[in-house]
C-alpha positions in Angstrom: 286.6 16.9 160.0 285.1 16.8 163.5 283.2 13.6 162.7 286.4 11.9 161.3 288.2 12.8 164.5 285.4 11.5 166.7 285.2 8.2 164.8 289.0 7.7 164.8 289.0 8.2 168.6 286.3 5.6 168.9 288.3 3.1 167.0 291.4 4.0 169.0 289.6 3.6 172.3 288.0 0.3 171.2 291.4 -1.2 170.3 292.7 -0.2 173.8 289.7 -1.6 175.6 289.8 -4.9 173.8 293.7 -5.1 173.9 293.8 -5.3 170.1 297.1 -4.3 168.5 296.8 -1.1 166.3 299.1 0.1 163.6 299.0 3.7 162.6 300.5 5.2 159.4 301.0 8.9 158.9 301.6 10.2 155.4 304.9 11.9 155.1 304.7 14.3 158.1 308.1 15.9 157.3 306.4 17.5 154.2 302.7 17.5 155.1 302.9 18.1 158.8 301.9 15.9 161.7 298.5 14.2 162.2 295.8 16.3 163.8 296.8 16.6 167.5 293.1 16.2 168.6 293.3 12.5 167.8 295.7 11.9 170.7 297.5 9.1 168.9 300.1 7.7 171.3 302.3 4.8 170.5 302.8 2.1 173.1 303.2 -1.6 173.5 300.2 -2.5 171.5 300.1 0.6 169.2 302.7 1.2 166.6 303.1 4.3 164.4 305.0 4.5 161.1 305.7 7.5 158.8 305.3 6.7 155.2 306.3 8.1 151.9 304.7 5.5 149.6 301.1 5.8 148.4 300.4 2.3 149.9 300.1 2.1 153.6 301.7 -1.4 153.4 305.3 -0.2 153.6 308.1 -2.5 154.6 308.0 -1.2 158.1 304.2 -1.8 158.4 304.6 -5.3 157.0 307.3 -6.0 159.6 305.0 -4.8 162.4 302.1 -6.9 161.1 304.3 -10.0 161.0 305.6 -9.3 164.5 302.2 -8.7 166.0 300.2 -11.3 164.1 302.2 -14.3 162.9 299.0 -16.0 162.2 296.3 -14.4 159.9 293.8 -12.3 161.7 292.1 -8.9 161.4 294.0 -5.9 162.9 292.7 -2.3 163.0 294.9 -0.1 160.8 294.6 3.7 160.9 296.1 5.7 158.0 296.4 9.4 158.0 
């Protein structure tokens, strides 16, 4: 688990340094609990977090965020927990 946390922080930090929008999904925290606090995932102007109850991370809320952040096709980092 330590390696997963380290790698996730690396991706998070890279998106911030390069000013790349980041969308985070968290799988049903009401039932499964919150994401590991060590990740330090904080939402902001370029980072958006969504709770999800679907198996797919492409929920209607995530789709709306993608369309708002990137009206033209491009690659965006997506973190799903």
